[in-house]
C-alpha positions in Angstrom: -41.3 -24.3 -4.3 -38.0 -25.6 -5.3 -38.9 -23.9 -9.1 -39.1 -20.8 -7.2 -35.8 -21.1 -5.3 -34.0 -22.0 -8.2 -35.4 -19.0 -10.5 -34.4 -16.8 -7.3 -31.1 -18.5 -7.5 -30.9 -18.2 -11.0 -31.7 -14.0 -11.0 -29.4 -13.6 -8.0 -26.5 -15.1 -10.3 -27.2 -12.8 -12.8 -27.4 -9.7 -11.1 -24.4 -10.5 -9.6 -22.7 -11.6 -13.2 -24.2 -8.3 -14.3 -22.5 -6.2 -11.7 -18.8 -7.8 -12.1 -19.3 -6.6 -16.1 -20.6 -3.2 -14.7 -17.4 -3.3 -12.2 -15.1 -4.4 -15.4 -16.5 -1.6 -17.2 -16.0 0.7 -14.1 -12.2 -0.1 -14.9 -12.0 -2.2 -11.6 -10.0 -5.5 -11.7 -9.3 -8.1 -9.3 -6.2 -9.7 -7.7 -6.0 -12.5 -9.9 -6.9 -16.1 -7.9 -4.2 -17.5 -9.9 -0.6 -17.4 -8.1 1.1 -17.9 -11.7 -1.3 -14.8 -12.7 -0.7 -13.0 -9.6 3.3 -13.2 -10.1 3.0 -12.0 -13.5 1.6 -8.5 -12.1 3.7 -8.5 -9.0 7.5 -9.7 -10.1 10.0 -7.6 -11.4 11.9 -9.1 -14.6 15.2 -7.3 -13.4 15.3 -9.0 -10.0 12.8 -11.8 -9.8 11.1 -13.2 -7.0 12.6 -16.3 -4.9 12.2 -17.4 -1.3 15.8 -16.5 -0.5 15.3 -13.2 -1.5 11.9 -12.6 0.0 13.0 -14.2 3.3 16.1 -11.6 3.2 14.1 -8.7 2.1 11.7 -9.2 4.8 14.8 -9.0 7.8 16.5 -6.1 6.0 12.7 -4.3 6.2 12.5 -5.3 9.8 16.1 -4.3 10.8 16.7 -1.0 13.0 20.4 -0.5 12.3 20.0 0.6 9.0 18.9 3.7 10.5 21.1 6.1 11.9 19.8 5.8 15.5 19.3 1.8 15.2 16.3 2.3 16.5 13.7 2.9 13.2 12.9 0.5 10.6 10.9 0.3 7.5 8.4 -1.4 9.4 8.4 1.5 12.2 5.7 3.5 9.7 4.9 0.9 7.6 3.7 -1.6 10.2 2.8 -5.1 9.3 0.6 -6.0 11.8 -1.5 -3.4 11.3 -2.8 -1.5 7.8 0.6 -1.4 6.8 1.0 2.1 7.9 1.5 4.1 11.5 -1.8 5.1 12.1 -1.1 8.7 12.9 -1.3 11.9 11.1 1.9 12.6 9.7 4.9 10.3 9.9 7.5 10.5 12.8 11.8 9.5 12.4 15.1 10.8 13.3 15.1 12.7 16.7 11.1 12.6 16.8 10.8 14.8 13.7 7.6 15.0 12.5 7.3 15.3 8.2 8.2 18.5 7.3 5.4 18.5 4.8 2.9 16.6 7.4 2.5 13.9 4.8 0.7 10.8 6.0 2.5 7.3 5.8 0.8 5.5 2.8 0.1 1.4 3.3 2.7 -0.5 1.9 -0.1 -3.4 1.5 -0.7 -3.8 -2.5 1.8 -1.0 -3.2 3.2 -3.2 -5.9 0.1 -1.9 -7.9 1.0 1.7 -7.5 1.6 3.3 -10.7 4.0 5.3 -9.2 5.2 5.4 -5.5 5.1 8.7 -3.0 2.4 10.8 -2.5 4.0 12.9 -5.6 4.8 10.0 -7.7 8.2 10.8 -8.1 9.5 7.0 -7.6 8.7 4.0 -10.7 8.8 1.3 -8.4 9.5 -0.2 -4.8 12.9 -0.5 -5.3 13.5 2.5 -6.0 11.1 4.3 -3.6 12.7 1.8 -0.9 15.9 4.4 -1.2 14.2 7.7 -0.3 13.3 7.0 3.4 16.2 5.5 4.8 18.5 8.5 3.5 16.0 11.1 4.4 17.1 13.2 7.5 13.4 13.2 9.0 13.4 9.9 8.4 16.0 7.0 9.3 18.3 9.7 8.6 21.2 7.4 6.9 23.6 7.4 4.7 24.2 4.5 1.8 27.6 4.4 3.0 26.1 3.5 6.8 23.5 0.8 5.6 26.1 -0.7 3.3 28.8 -1.1 6.2 25.9 -2.4 8.5 24.8 -5.1 6.4 28.5 -6.1 5.4 29.7 -6.0 8.9 27.4 -9.0 9.8 28.7 -12.4 8.0 25.0 -14.0 8.4 23.8 -11.3 6.4 26.9 -11.9 3.8 25.8 -15.5 3.6 22.1 -14.9 3.2 22.8 -12.4 0.3 25.1 -15.0 -1.3 22.4 -17.6 -1.2 20.2 -15.5 -2.6 22.0 -14.0 -5.4 25.3 -16.0 -6.0 28.6 -16.1 -4.6 29.9 -13.1 -6.6 27.1 -10.8 -5.6 28.5 -6.9 -4.6 26.1 -6.1 -1.6 25.7 -2.4 -2.3 23.1 0.0 -0.8 21.2 -0.5 -4.2 21.2 -4.1 -4.0 19.9 -3.9 -0.2 17.2 -1.6 -1.2 16.3 -3.6 -4.1 15.8 -6.5 -2.1 13.5 -4.8 0.7 11.4 -3.6 -2.5 11.3 -7.2 -3.5 9.9 -8.3 -0.3 7.2 -5.6 -0.8 5.9 -6.9 -3.8 5.0 -9.9 -2.0 2.8 -7.9 0.3 -0.9 -8.2 -1.3 -4.0 -9.0 0.2 -6.9 -10.6 -1.8 -10.0 -9.8 -0.4 -13.8 -10.6 -0.5 -14.3 -8.3 -3.7 -11.4 -10.1 -5.5 -13.3 -13.6 -4.7 -16.5 -12.1 -5.8 -14.9 -10.5 -9.3 -13.1 -13.9 -9.6 -16.6 -15.9 -9.6 -17.9 -16.3 -6.1 -20.9 -14.9 -6.5 -21.6 -15.2 -2.5 -18.4 -13.5 -1.7 -19.5 -10.3 -0.9 -23.0 -9.3 1.2 -26.1 -8.2 -0.3 -24.9 -4.4 1.2 -21.5 -4.7 -0.1 -22.7 -5.1 -3.7 -24.9 -2.4 -3.3 -22.5 -0.1 -2.0 -20.1 -1.5 -5.1 -23.3 -0.3 -6.9 -23.0 3.1 -5.4 -19.2 3.5 -5.8 -19.3 3.1 -9.5 -22.6 5.3 -10.2 -21.4 8.1 -8.2 -17.9 8.5 -10.1 -15.4 7.1 -7.3 -14.1 4.3 -10.0 -13.2 7.4 -12.3 -9.8 7.6 -9.8 -9.9 4.3 -7.6 -9.6 1.5 -10.3 -7.2 -1.0 -11.4 -6.5 -3.6 -9.5 -5.0 -1.6 -6.9 -8.4 0.7 -6.5 -6.0 3.4 -6.5 -2.3 4.0 -7.9 -2.5 6.2 -10.7 -1.8 10.3 -10.8 -4.3 12.4 -10.5 -5.2 16.4 -9.7 -6.6 17.0 -6.7 -9.3 19.6 -5.6 -11.0 19.2 -9.2 -14.4 20.7 -8.2 -13.5 22.3 -4.7 -11.0 22.9 -2.4 -10.0 20.2 0.3 -10.8 21.6 3.6 -7.3 21.0 5.2 -5.4 21.8 2.0 -3.6 24.6 4.4 -2.3 22.0 6.8 1.5 21.1 5.4 2.8 22.3 2.4 2.3 20.0 -0.1 -0.1 20.7 -3.1 1.2 17.6 -5.2 3.9 17.4 -8.2 4.9 20.3 -10.5 1.4 19.5 -12.4 -0.6 19.5 -9.0 -0.9 15.8 -9.4 -0.8 13.6 -6.4 -0.7 9.4 -6.2 -4.6 8.2 -5.5 -4.5 6.2 -2.4 -5.1 2.5 -2.6 -8.7 1.5 -1.1 -7.8 -1.6 -0.1 -7.8 -2.3 3.6 -8.8 1.6 3.9 -11.0 0.8 7.0 -7.6 0.1 8.6 -5.7 2.8 7.4 -7.1 6.2 9.2 -6.6 8.7 9.1 -7.2 9.8 5.7 -6.0 12.0 2.6 -2.0 13.1 2.3 -1.9 15.4 5.3 -4.0 12.7 7.6 -6.3 15.3 8.8 -9.7 13.3 8.1 -9.9 10.8 11.0 -13.2 8.8 9.7 -13.6 6.9 6.7 -17.1 8.4 6.4 -15.6 11.4 6.3 -13.1 10.8 3.8 -16.0 9.7 1.6 -17.9 12.7 1.5 -15.0 14.8 1.4 -13.4 13.1 -1.2 -16.9 13.3 -3.1 -17.0 17.0 -2.7 -13.9 18.1 -4.0 -13.4 15.5 -6.5 -16.5 15.0 -7.9 -18.7 18.1 -7.0 -21.3 16.1 -5.2 -22.9 16.2 -1.7 -23.7 12.7 -0.7 -26.3 11.5 1.5 -25.7 9.7 4.8 -27.2 7.1 2.6 -25.0 7.1 -0.1 -22.0 7.3 2.2 -23.1 4.5 4.2 -23.4 2.4 1.1 -20.2 2.7 -0.4 -18.7 2.5 3.3 -19.9 -1.1 3.2 -18.6 -2.1 0.2 -15.2 -0.5 1.2 -15.1 -3.0 4.1 -15.1 -6.0 1.5 -11.7 -4.6 0.2 -10.1 -5.6 4.3 -8.0 -8.2 2.6 -6.3 -11.4 3.7 -3.0 -10.8 5.3 0.3 -12.8 4.2 1.6 -14.6 7.5 4.7 -12.9 8.3 6.5 -14.3 11.4 8.8 -11.9 13.0 11.9 -12.4 11.6 15.5 -13.4 13.8 18.1 -10.7 12.9 21.9 -11.7 12.5 23.7 -10.5 15.5 25.9 -7.2 15.2 29.4 -7.6 15.5 32.3 -5.3 16.6 32.3 -3.8 12.9 28.9 -3.1 12.8 28.0 0.9 12.7 27.2 2.3 16.4 23.7 3.9 16.9 23.7 7.6 16.6 20.6 9.5 18.1 22.3 13.0 17.0 
């Protein structure tokens, strides 16, 4: 009996190793288990990650006073207590303005693994991306001057910037957004999939492993690959047109390219697609296969892939709500107009 069990365990281990290799051959990669290896992936050599910078960036991320209204923070559309997004079809910003292009807020979790930022990929990194929503009229609607004046008006912020960057730091708009982007670099969520790929053969369930096989076999990994299982740029409507393409005016960049969403924590980031028109994960899987792979997936295949995607639900970093510096008489007043 013991011999039979040993053979079964050995066979299971061989099959798991084979699946890991298949996943690697398909272009999938795990979040490194080693902190030093992970740091190599997420760090910015121009602005190295430190604890003080991260803590300061977190405060700025949660501070609504950076917006014109004094009501909207980065966390408003990228809620870290949920999936890192806002859970609605299209982002809502200043004066309750719905995104004019009907664009859905992507998750900020694991966004450091994106090759480009924004749906049209117009930003190269998180630091550059952070400048956009703050200044966009339908979002936070602030000016560079407002943001700079707000932060510099509070001695506690000035003190923290000096502690993070040195006494001679110039607290500019760019330095502020760079610090927000640096905090966002740390929002990484390793999952059961990563544990499995890093050697723990029991980390994923049998149905999740079968789902990974299906995911690879039907071709999902052709776009959803790398550490982010997404994040690169690709053409939309390869084999058919997305059935809600007429909602909003977004058609991708000038070459029709769209940033591929990460599949990490995908169970928590409904609704789906760039305009948030697909409400269920099953629906998103089936529609994506239709328009990108030219395949009409069976219910069994859809369920199998969905089972795998559950293995991408990650362990979020523990984030305590920061206590923000007190406003002063010099702090710009909120403006709801």
